[in-house]
C-alpha positions as CSV (number, residue, x, y, z in Angstrom):
1,X,-106.4,106.4,-31.3
2,X,-103.6,109.0,-31.8
3,X,-102.8,109.5,-28.1
4,X,-103.1,105.9,-27.0
5,X,-100.8,104.9,-29.9
6,X,-98.3,107.6,-28.9
7,X,-98.4,106.6,-25.2
8,X,-98.0,102.9,-26.1
9,X,-95.0,103.8,-28.3
10,X,-93.5,105.8,-25.5
11,X,-94.0,103.0,-23.1
12,X,-92.3,100.5,-25.3
13,X,-89.5,102.9,-26.0
14,X,-89.0,103.2,-22.2
15,X,-88.9,99.5,-21.8
16,X,-86.5,99.2,-24.7
17,X,-84.2,102.0,-23.7
18,X,-84.4,101.3,-20.0
19,X,-85.2,105.0,-19.2
20,X,-87.1,104.2,-16.0
21,X,-85.1,101.0,-15.1
22,X,-81.9,102.9,-15.5
23,X,-83.0,105.6,-13.0
24,X,-84.0,102.9,-10.5
25,X,-80.7,101.0,-11.1
26,X,-78.6,104.0,-10.2
27,X,-80.6,104.4,-6.9
28,X,-81.3,108.0,-7.3
29,X,-82.4,109.9,-4.2
30,X,-85.9,111.4,-4.1
31,X,-85.6,115.1,-3.6
32,X,-87.5,116.3,-0.4
33,X,-90.0,119.2,-0.5
34,X,-88.9,120.3,3.0
35,X,-86.1,119.6,5.4
36,X,-86.6,118.7,9.0
37,X,-85.5,121.0,11.8
38,X,-81.7,120.9,12.1
39,X,-81.3,118.8,8.9
40,X,-78.4,119.6,6.7
41,X,-78.8,120.9,3.2
42,X,-79.4,118.2,0.6
43,X,-76.2,116.7,-0.7
44,X,-75.4,116.2,-4.4
45,X,-76.2,112.7,-5.6
46,X,-73.2,112.5,-7.8
47,X,-75.1,110.2,-10.1
48,X,-75.9,110.3,-13.8
49,X,-78.5,108.3,-15.7
50,X,-77.5,106.3,-18.8
51,X,-80.8,106.7,-20.6
52,X,-83.3,109.5,-21.4
53,X,-85.7,109.8,-18.4
54,X,-89.1,108.4,-19.2
55,X,-91.0,111.7,-19.1
56,X,-89.3,113.1,-22.2
57,X,-90.4,110.4,-24.8
58,X,-93.7,110.3,-23.0
59,X,-94.3,114.0,-23.8
60,X,-93.1,113.5,-27.3
61,X,-90.0,115.7,-27.4
62,X,-88.7,114.2,-30.6
63,X,-91.6,116.0,-32.5
64,X,-91.9,118.9,-30.1
65,X,-88.3,120.1,-30.4
66,X,-88.6,120.2,-34.2
67,X,-91.1,123.0,-33.7
68,X,-90.1,124.8,-30.5
69,X,-87.7,124.6,-27.6
70,X,-89.0,127.6,-25.7
71,X,-86.4,130.1,-26.9
72,X,-86.9,133.6,-25.8
73,X,-89.5,132.8,-23.1
74,X,-88.9,133.3,-19.3
75,X,-90.6,131.0,-16.8
76,X,-90.5,132.0,-13.1
77,X,-90.1,129.1,-10.6
78,X,-91.6,129.9,-7.2
79,X,-90.0,127.3,-4.9
80,X,-87.0,126.8,-2.7
81,X,-84.6,128.6,-5.0
82,X,-82.5,127.2,-7.8
83,X,-78.8,126.3,-7.6
84,X,-77.3,128.6,-10.2
85,X,-74.2,126.4,-10.4
86,X,-76.4,123.8,-12.0
87,X,-78.7,125.9,-14.2
88,X,-78.2,129.3,-15.9
89,X,-80.9,131.1,-14.0
90,X,-81.8,134.7,-13.3
91,X,-82.3,134.8,-9.5
92,X,-84.4,137.3,-7.6
93,X,-82.7,138.2,-4.4
94,X,-81.0,135.2,-2.8
95,X,-83.0,132.6,-4.9
96,X,-79.8,131.6,-6.7
97,X,-79.1,129.1,-3.9
98,X,-81.1,126.1,-2.9
99,X,-80.5,124.2,0.3
100,X,-83.4,121.8,-0.2
101,X,-82.9,121.1,-3.9
102,X,-86.6,121.0,-4.7
103,X,-86.6,124.2,-6.8
104,X,-83.5,123.0,-8.7
105,X,-85.2,119.8,-9.8
106,X,-88.3,121.7,-10.8
107,X,-86.4,124.2,-12.8
108,X,-84.3,121.5,-14.5
109,X,-87.5,119.8,-15.7
110,X,-88.6,123.1,-17.3
111,X,-85.4,124.3,-18.9
112,X,-82.2,122.3,-18.3
113,X,-80.3,122.9,-21.5
114,X,-79.4,120.1,-24.0
115,X,-75.7,119.2,-23.5
116,X,-73.4,116.6,-25.0
117,X,-73.3,113.5,-22.9
118,X,-76.3,114.6,-20.7
119,X,-79.5,112.6,-20.7
120,X,-81.4,114.9,-18.4
121,X,-82.9,118.0,-20.0
122,X,-85.9,120.2,-19.6
123,X,-89.0,120.0,-21.7
124,X,-88.3,123.6,-22.9
125,X,-84.5,123.6,-23.0
126,X,-84.4,126.9,-24.8
127,X,-86.4,128.8,-22.1
128,X,-84.9,130.9,-19.3
129,X,-85.7,130.4,-15.6
130,X,-86.4,133.2,-13.2
131,X,-85.7,131.8,-9.7
132,X,-88.0,133.3,-7.0
133,X,-87.8,132.0,-3.4
134,X,-91.3,131.2,-2.1
135,X,-90.2,129.4,1.0
136,X,-87.9,129.5,4.0
137,X,-84.5,128.0,3.7
138,X,-85.8,124.6,4.8
139,X,-88.6,124.6,2.2
140,X,-91.5,125.6,4.5
141,X,-94.0,127.8,2.7
142,X,-96.7,130.1,3.9
143,X,-99.5,132.0,2.0
144,X,-97.5,135.2,2.6
145,X,-94.2,133.8,1.3
146,X,-96.0,132.5,-1.9
147,X,-97.8,135.8,-2.4
148,X,-94.6,137.8,-2.1
149,X,-92.9,135.5,-4.6
150,X,-95.7,135.9,-7.1
151,X,-95.4,139.7,-6.8
152,X,-91.6,139.4,-7.2
153,X,-92.0,137.2,-10.4
154,X,-94.5,139.7,-11.9
155,X,-92.2,142.7,-11.1
156,X,-89.3,140.9,-12.8
157,X,-91.4,140.6,-16.0
158,X,-92.2,136.8,-15.9
159,X,-95.5,136.0,-17.6
160,X,-95.4,132.3,-17.1
161,X,-95.1,131.4,-13.4
162,X,-94.7,127.9,-12.0
163,X,-95.7,127.7,-8.3
164,X,-94.2,124.5,-7.1
165,X,-95.3,124.9,-3.4
166,X,-98.7,124.8,-1.9
167,X,-100.6,125.6,1.3
168,X,-104.1,124.7,2.5
169,X,-104.8,128.3,3.6
170,X,-107.1,130.2,1.2
171,X,-105.5,133.4,2.4
172,X,-107.1,136.6,0.8
173,X,-103.7,138.2,0.4
174,X,-102.5,135.2,-1.6
175,X,-105.6,135.4,-3.8
176,X,-105.0,139.1,-4.4
177,X,-101.4,138.3,-5.5
178,X,-102.8,135.8,-7.9
179,X,-105.3,138.3,-9.2
180,X,-102.5,140.9,-9.7
181,X,-100.5,138.3,-11.7
182,X,-103.5,137.4,-13.9
183,X,-104.4,141.1,-14.4
184,X,-101.0,141.8,-16.0
185,X,-101.3,138.8,-18.3
186,X,-99.4,136.1,-16.5
187,X,-100.2,132.4,-16.7
188,X,-100.0,131.0,-13.2
189,X,-99.4,127.2,-13.1
190,X,-99.6,125.7,-9.7
191,X,-99.2,122.3,-8.0
192,X,-102.6,121.0,-6.8
193,X,-101.0,119.4,-3.8
194,X,-97.8,118.5,-2.0
195,X,-95.2,115.9,-2.9
196,X,-95.9,112.2,-2.4
197,X,-94.9,111.1,1.0
198,X,-95.2,108.0,3.2
199,X,-96.5,110.2,6.0
200,X,-100.2,109.8,6.8
201,X,-100.7,113.3,8.2
202,X,-100.6,115.1,4.9
203,X,-103.6,117.5,5.2
204,X,-106.4,117.0,2.6
205,X,-107.0,119.6,-0.1
206,X,-107.9,121.9,-1.6
207,X,-104.4,123.5,-2.0
208,X,-103.7,127.1,-2.9
209,X,-102.9,128.9,-5.0
210,X,-104.0,126.1,-7.3
211,X,-107.6,126.1,-6.2
212,X,-108.0,129.9,-6.8
213,X,-109.9,131.0,-10.0
214,X,-107.6,131.9,-12.8
215,X,-104.9,129.4,-11.8
216,X,-104.0,126.3,-13.9
217,X,-104.0,123.5,-11.3
218,X,-101.8,120.5,-12.0
219,X,-101.7,116.9,-10.6
220,X,-99.1,114.2,-11.3
221,X,-99.1,110.9,-13.2
222,X,-96.5,108.3,-13.2
223,X,-94.8,106.2,-15.9
224,X,-97.9,104.0,-16.1
225,X,-100.1,107.0,-16.9
226,X,-102.1,106.7,-13.7
227,X,-102.6,109.6,-11.2
228,X,-102.0,109.2,-7.5
229,X,-104.9,108.8,-5.2
230,X,-104.9,112.5,-4.2
231,X,-105.2,114.0,-7.7
232,X,-107.3,117.1,-7.5
233,X,-110.6,116.9,-9.4
234,X,-110.6,119.1,-12.5
235,X,-106.8,119.5,-12.6
236,X,-104.6,119.0,-15.6
237,X,-102.3,115.9,-15.2
238,X,-98.8,115.6,-16.4
239,X,-95.7,113.5,-15.6
240,X,-94.6,114.2,-12.1
241,X,-94.1,110.9,-10.3
242,X,-90.7,109.2,-10.6
243,X,-89.5,111.9,-13.0
244,X,-85.7,112.5,-13.2
245,X,-84.1,115.9,-13.0
246,X,-81.0,117.7,-11.9
247,X,-80.6,118.3,-8.2
248,X,-78.1,120.2,-6.1
249,X,-74.6,120.0,-7.5
250,X,-75.9,118.7,-10.8
251,X,-76.4,115.1,-9.8
252,X,-79.5,113.4,-11.0
253,X,-82.5,113.1,-8.5
254,X,-86.0,111.8,-8.6
255,X,-89.1,113.9,-8.0
256,X,-92.5,112.6,-7.0
257,X,-95.5,114.9,-6.8
258,X,-97.6,117.6,-8.5
259,X,-94.8,120.2,-8.2
260,X,-92.9,118.4,-10.9
261,X,-96.0,117.9,-13.0
262,X,-96.6,121.7,-12.8
263,X,-93.0,122.1,-14.1
264,X,-93.9,120.2,-17.3
265,X,-97.1,122.2,-17.8
266,X,-95.3,125.5,-17.4
267,X,-92.6,124.2,-19.8
268,X,-95.3,123.3,-22.4
269,X,-96.7,126.8,-22.0
270,X,-93.2,128.2,-22.8
271,X,-93.0,126.0,-25.9
272,X,-96.3,127.4,-27.1
273,X,-95.4,131.0,-26.3
274,X,-92.2,130.7,-28.2
275,X,-93.9,129.2,-31.2
276,X,-96.9,131.5,-31.0
277,X,-95.7,134.7,-29.4
278,X,-99.1,136.3,-30.0
279,X,-100.8,133.9,-27.6
280,X,-102.2,135.4,-24.4
281,X,-102.2,133.7,-21.0
282,X,-105.8,132.8,-21.6
283,X,-104.9,131.3,-25.0
284,X,-102.2,129.2,-23.4
285,X,-104.5,127.9,-20.6
286,X,-107.2,127.1,-23.2
287,X,-104.8,125.3,-25.5
288,X,-103.4,123.2,-22.6
289,X,-106.8,122.3,-21.3
290,X,-108.7,121.8,-24.5
291,X,-106.1,119.5,-26.1
292,X,-105.6,117.3,-23.0
293,X,-106.8,113.7,-23.5
294,X,-108.7,111.5,-21.0
295,X,-106.8,108.7,-19.3
296,X,-107.3,106.8,-16.0
297,X,-109.9,109.3,-14.7
298,X,-107.9,112.5,-15.4
299,X,-107.0,114.6,-18.4
300,X,-103.4,114.4,-19.4
301,X,-101.2,117.1,-21.0
302,X,-100.6,116.7,-24.7
303,X,-97.9,119.3,-25.5
304,X,-97.8,118.7,-29.3
305,X,-101.5,119.0,-29.7
306,X,-101.5,122.2,-27.6
307,X,-98.7,123.6,-29.7
308,X,-100.2,122.9,-33.1
309,X,-103.9,122.9,-32.6
310,X,-105.9,125.4,-34.7
311,X,-109.3,124.7,-33.2
312,X,-108.4,126.3,-29.9
313,X,-106.1,129.1,-28.8
314,X,-105.5,132.3,-30.8
315,X,-108.0,131.7,-33.5
316,X,-108.1,130.9,-37.2
317,X,-106.9,134.4,-38.4
318,X,-103.7,134.2,-36.4
319,X,-103.2,130.6,-37.4
320,X,-103.6,131.4,-41.0
321,X,-100.7,133.9,-40.8
322,X,-98.2,131.2,-39.8
323,X,-96.0,129.3,-42.2
324,X,-96.9,125.7,-42.9
325,X,-95.5,123.3,-40.3
326,X,-92.7,121.1,-41.6
327,X,-91.6,118.4,-39.2
328,X,-87.8,117.8,-39.2
329,X,-86.1,114.9,-37.4
330,X,-85.7,115.6,-33.7
331,X,-83.0,114.5,-31.3
332,X,-82.0,110.8,-31.2
333,X,-83.6,109.3,-28.1
334,X,-82.0,105.9,-28.7
335,X,-81.7,103.3,-31.4
336,X,-84.6,101.3,-29.9
337,X,-87.2,103.9,-30.9
338,X,-87.5,102.5,-34.4
339,X,-88.0,99.0,-33.0
340,X,-90.6,100.3,-30.6
341,X,-92.5,101.9,-33.5
342,X,-92.4,98.7,-35.5
343,X,-93.8,96.7,-32.6
344,X,-96.6,99.2,-31.9
345,X,-97.6,99.5,-35.6
346,X,-97.6,95.7,-35.9
347,X,-99.8,95.3,-32.8
348,X,-102.2,98.0,-34.0
349,X,-102.5,96.5,-37.5
350,X,-103.0,93.0,-36.1
351,X,-105.7,94.2,-33.7
352,X,-107.4,96.1,-36.5
353,X,-107.5,93.0,-38.8
354,X,-108.8,90.8,-36.0
355,X,-111.5,93.4,-35.3
356,X,-112.5,93.5,-38.9
357,X,-112.6,89.8,-39.1
358,X,-114.8,89.6,-36.1
359,X,-117.4,91.8,-37.9
360,X,-117.1,90.7,-41.5
361,X,-116.9,86.9,-41.1
362,X,-120.1,86.5,-39.1
363,X,-121.9,88.7,-41.5
364,X,-120.6,86.8,-44.5
365,X,-121.7,83.5,-43.0
366,X,-125.2,84.9,-42.4
367,X,-125.3,85.8,-46.1
368,X,-123.8,82.5,-47.2
369,X,-120.6,84.2,-48.4
370,X,-117.7,82.0,-49.6
371,X,-114.2,83.0,-50.6
372,X,-114.0,84.0,-54.2
373,X,-117.8,84.7,-54.5
374,X,-119.1,88.2,-55.2
375,X,-121.9,88.0,-52.6
376,X,-125.3,89.5,-53.1
C-alpha cells in the first residue's frame, strides 16, 4: 500500500498544483535527440514553468532531500554535451557546448541546482555533472563515439555514468568500454532505447550499451505511471515522458524518452552514494532494482526506498554504523500538498471501512449478530 498511496498523493498534488498542466499551458518545446542535416542549433525556449514539474513530487523529493541531495558526488553525462552557461558542469574537451540541447536537459534533470524563483531542478541538486560528448554535433551517435565517451568519463574519475544515447549495434569495442568502466567500480546507467518519436522507422531493440551485462537499463514512464509501448523487458522504469528540464539558454523544455528516465535513475544513485559513501556500484544497482515496485507491467524506481532500505545494499553491519534517520521538513512544493494528503487519506480510510463492512456484516448476519449484542 505504501507506494500506491504515495503515487496517488503525488498525482493529486500534480492536479492541485498544476505541475503538468502548467507545462502544457506554456507550450514548451520537446527537445530533439538529433538534428536533421543542415538544421540550426536548438534555440532557447525563453519559457519558465509556474509550478514544480510533475516528476519531482512523483519521486518524493520532499522526503528525499531531507536525507540527501547528492552532495559530493559526480555524475558523468554521455550525450550531446551540456550548455555550461545553463549548468555548472565540468566539461571534457568541447562538451561544454550543446547544439542539440538534449544533454543539457538530461543533465538538468540530474543536478540542476535549487534556485530562488526556479521551479525546475534536478533530482540530485547537490551533485556535480561531468559533461562528456558521446555524439556528433548534430546528436548522431555511434558505438565508437559512446565507447570513447565511456573511457573519457572513467579517466576523469566519474563512477556514476549516465549514457543518454543508444545504438542498435552490439559492437565488441563498446562492450569492452563498458567492461572497463565496470571493472574500475563505475555504475553505468543507460537508456534502453531512443526518444519517443512520431516516426515509424525507429529500429527495434535491443539497444546498447543498455543491453550489455553489467549495465543498468532504464525505460520511461509518463505522468500516468504507464510505460511506453517499447519499454525494454527487464529494465528499470522511471519518469521520462513529458518531464520538464532546462534546455539551451536556460529556458524550460520537455523531454520524452528513456534518456530522461536514465537521468533520474543516475540521480537516485548519486543520492544514495552521497548518503552511503561506502556503497559500491553493485550495491547501488542492487538497491535501485530490489526496492523498485511493480506497476503497469514494469518495475518503477523508488528513490526513497533505495536510499533507506537496510534489507538490500551494503549489509546490516554498515547500516548499523549509521546514525538514526530523522526526517526534517523538505522544500515547500506548494500549498496544495496538504490538501492532497487530506484527500488521499480520506479516500484510503473510506475504502478501508467499506472493505471491512463488506466482510464483517455478512458474517454477522450469518451468526445472527445485532448491534449492541456480544455475539457468540
